C-alpha positions as CSV (number, residue, x, y, z in Angstrom):
1,X,73.1,-89.9,103.0
2,X,69.9,-91.9,103.3
3,X,68.8,-91.0,99.8
4,X,65.6,-89.8,101.2
5,X,65.6,-86.1,100.4
6,X,62.7,-84.2,101.9
7,X,61.7,-87.0,104.2
8,X,62.4,-85.0,107.4
9,X,60.2,-87.3,109.5
10,X,62.8,-90.0,109.3
11,X,65.2,-87.9,111.6
12,X,62.7,-85.7,113.5
13,X,62.5,-88.0,116.5
14,X,66.1,-89.0,117.0
15,X,68.2,-86.9,114.6
16,X,67.3,-83.3,115.6
17,X,70.1,-83.0,118.2
18,X,72.6,-84.4,115.6
19,X,71.5,-81.7,113.1
20,X,72.2,-79.1,115.8
21,X,75.6,-80.5,116.8
22,X,77.0,-81.3,113.4
23,X,77.7,-77.8,112.0
24,X,79.7,-76.9,115.2
25,X,81.7,-80.2,115.1
26,X,82.6,-79.6,111.4
27,X,83.7,-76.0,111.8
28,X,87.3,-75.3,110.7
29,X,87.9,-78.7,109.0
30,X,89.3,-79.0,105.5
31,X,87.0,-80.4,102.9
32,X,88.2,-84.0,103.1
33,X,88.0,-84.3,106.8
34,X,84.7,-82.5,106.8
35,X,83.1,-85.0,104.4
36,X,84.6,-87.9,106.3
37,X,83.3,-86.5,109.6
38,X,79.8,-86.3,108.1
39,X,80.1,-90.0,107.1
40,X,81.1,-90.9,110.6
41,X,78.2,-89.0,112.1
42,X,75.6,-90.5,109.7
43,X,77.0,-94.0,110.1
44,X,76.8,-93.7,113.9
45,X,73.3,-92.2,113.6
46,X,72.1,-95.0,111.3
47,X,73.5,-97.6,113.9
48,X,72.7,-95.7,117.1
49,X,71.0,-98.9,118.5
50,X,74.4,-100.6,118.5
51,X,76.3,-97.8,120.3
52,X,75.6,-99.0,123.9
53,X,74.8,-95.4,124.9
54,X,73.5,-92.1,123.6
55,X,74.6,-90.8,120.2
56,X,75.4,-87.5,121.9
57,X,78.2,-89.2,123.8
58,X,79.9,-89.9,120.4
59,X,80.0,-86.3,119.2
60,X,83.7,-86.0,119.6
61,X,84.1,-89.1,117.3
62,X,83.0,-86.9,114.3
63,X,84.2,-83.7,116.0
64,X,87.7,-83.1,117.3
65,X,88.6,-86.8,117.3
66,X,87.5,-87.5,113.8
67,X,91.0,-87.9,112.3
68,X,92.0,-90.2,115.1
69,X,88.9,-92.3,114.5
70,X,89.4,-92.4,110.7
71,X,93.1,-93.5,111.2
72,X,92.0,-96.3,113.5
73,X,89.3,-97.5,111.1
74,X,91.8,-97.4,108.2
75,X,94.5,-99.3,110.1
76,X,92.1,-102.0,111.2
77,X,90.6,-102.5,107.7
78,X,94.0,-102.0,106.0
79,X,92.8,-99.0,104.0
80,X,94.9,-96.1,102.7
81,X,94.5,-92.6,104.0
82,X,96.6,-90.9,101.3
83,X,95.6,-89.9,97.7
84,X,96.9,-92.3,95.1
85,X,99.2,-90.8,92.5
86,X,97.3,-89.4,89.5
87,X,97.4,-91.6,86.5
88,X,100.0,-90.4,84.1
89,X,102.2,-88.8,86.8
90,X,105.9,-89.3,86.2
91,X,107.4,-91.6,88.7
92,X,110.2,-89.8,90.6
93,X,113.8,-90.5,89.5
94,X,115.7,-91.9,92.5
95,X,118.9,-90.1,91.2
96,X,117.1,-86.7,91.1
97,X,117.6,-84.9,94.3
98,X,115.5,-81.9,93.5
99,X,112.1,-81.5,95.2
100,X,108.8,-79.6,94.7
101,X,107.5,-77.8,97.7
102,X,104.0,-77.8,96.2
103,X,104.1,-81.6,95.8
104,X,100.8,-83.0,97.1
105,X,101.8,-86.7,97.0
106,X,100.8,-88.2,100.3
107,X,98.0,-85.7,100.8
108,X,95.4,-87.0,103.3
109,X,92.3,-88.7,101.7
110,X,89.6,-90.7,103.5
111,X,87.9,-91.9,100.3
112,X,88.7,-95.6,101.0
113,X,87.2,-95.3,104.6
114,X,84.1,-93.5,103.2
115,X,83.7,-96.1,100.5
116,X,83.9,-98.9,103.1
117,X,81.3,-97.2,105.3
118,X,79.0,-96.6,102.3
119,X,79.4,-99.8,100.2
120,X,76.7,-102.5,100.4
121,X,79.3,-105.3,100.8
122,X,81.6,-103.6,103.3
123,X,79.3,-101.4,105.4
124,X,78.3,-103.9,108.2
125,X,82.0,-104.8,109.1
126,X,83.2,-101.2,108.6
127,X,80.5,-99.8,110.9
128,X,81.5,-102.4,113.6
129,X,85.1,-101.2,113.3
130,X,84.0,-97.5,113.3
131,X,82.0,-97.9,116.6
132,X,85.0,-99.7,118.2
133,X,87.4,-97.0,116.9
134,X,85.1,-94.3,118.2
135,X,84.9,-95.8,121.6
136,X,88.6,-96.3,121.9
137,X,89.5,-92.8,120.7
138,X,87.1,-91.3,123.1
139,X,88.4,-93.4,126.0
140,X,92.0,-92.6,125.1
141,X,91.2,-88.9,124.9
142,X,89.6,-89.1,128.4
143,X,92.4,-91.2,129.7
144,X,95.1,-88.8,128.5
145,X,93.9,-86.5,131.3
146,X,95.3,-88.9,134.0
147,X,98.7,-90.4,134.4
148,X,97.6,-94.0,133.8
149,X,96.3,-93.5,130.2
150,X,99.3,-95.4,128.7
151,X,98.9,-98.3,130.9
152,X,95.2,-98.5,130.3
153,X,95.7,-98.4,126.5
154,X,98.3,-101.1,126.6
155,X,96.2,-103.3,128.9
156,X,93.3,-103.0,126.5
157,X,95.6,-103.8,123.5
158,X,97.1,-106.8,125.4
159,X,93.6,-108.2,126.2
160,X,92.6,-107.9,122.5
161,X,95.8,-109.7,121.3
162,X,95.3,-112.5,123.8
163,X,91.9,-113.1,122.5
164,X,93.1,-113.6,118.9
165,X,92.6,-117.2,117.6
166,X,94.5,-117.6,114.3
167,X,93.2,-121.1,113.9
168,X,89.8,-119.6,113.0
169,X,91.2,-117.1,110.5
170,X,90.3,-117.5,106.8
171,X,93.3,-118.3,104.6
172,X,92.5,-115.2,102.5
173,X,93.2,-113.0,105.6
174,X,96.6,-114.4,106.3
175,X,98.6,-111.7,104.3
176,X,96.7,-108.9,106.0
177,X,97.2,-110.5,109.4
178,X,100.9,-110.7,108.7
179,X,101.0,-107.0,107.8
180,X,99.1,-106.1,111.1
181,X,101.5,-108.2,113.2
182,X,104.5,-106.5,111.5
183,X,103.0,-103.1,112.4
184,X,102.3,-104.2,116.0
185,X,105.8,-105.5,116.3
186,X,107.3,-102.2,115.1
187,X,105.1,-100.2,117.5
188,X,106.1,-102.4,120.4
189,X,109.8,-101.9,119.6
190,X,109.3,-98.2,119.5
191,X,107.4,-98.1,122.7
192,X,110.0,-100.3,124.5
193,X,112.8,-97.9,123.2
194,X,110.9,-94.9,124.5
195,X,110.2,-96.5,127.9
196,X,113.9,-97.3,128.2
197,X,114.7,-93.7,127.3
198,X,112.4,-92.2,129.9
199,X,112.9,-94.7,132.7
């Protein structure tokens, strides 16, 4: 990850615990999620001074909550988490109702998230988003144990939306902002329908 093979001294002081925790946290994951979980772990390790707490407290972010964290990062950065179709694949005929049970279109892929966390141009912003996504996923997981988790999550989301100042947004971000607002609007409608159903 650090392109410093054999330089174990670089991690001996702070990284030893991570090396011990990582194999257990990766156990049972498929190859794509395992690689992405490693990238989360090393990104957090490289930026441990920005975490506002011990790296150990973030173990679940690259452990059992890794897919949640990756989805949050992908959503915030408007990245895809599915494999693109292979070049040369035949586009499905809309009039053909047959289907292939072995079709792997839509298979999960975290390549774009990994690229964002590894790229020189994108790393800084992606790491900020990763840290926030990790904190949120951990807090939500803790909150799910009590009956006020939904209210806490919505209160946090509301506070973040209230703080948005579109007048300061770059024109180049307008299309992505529009997409995010559409997604939020759809989520709100589904939540309102669910609330009406269970009330």
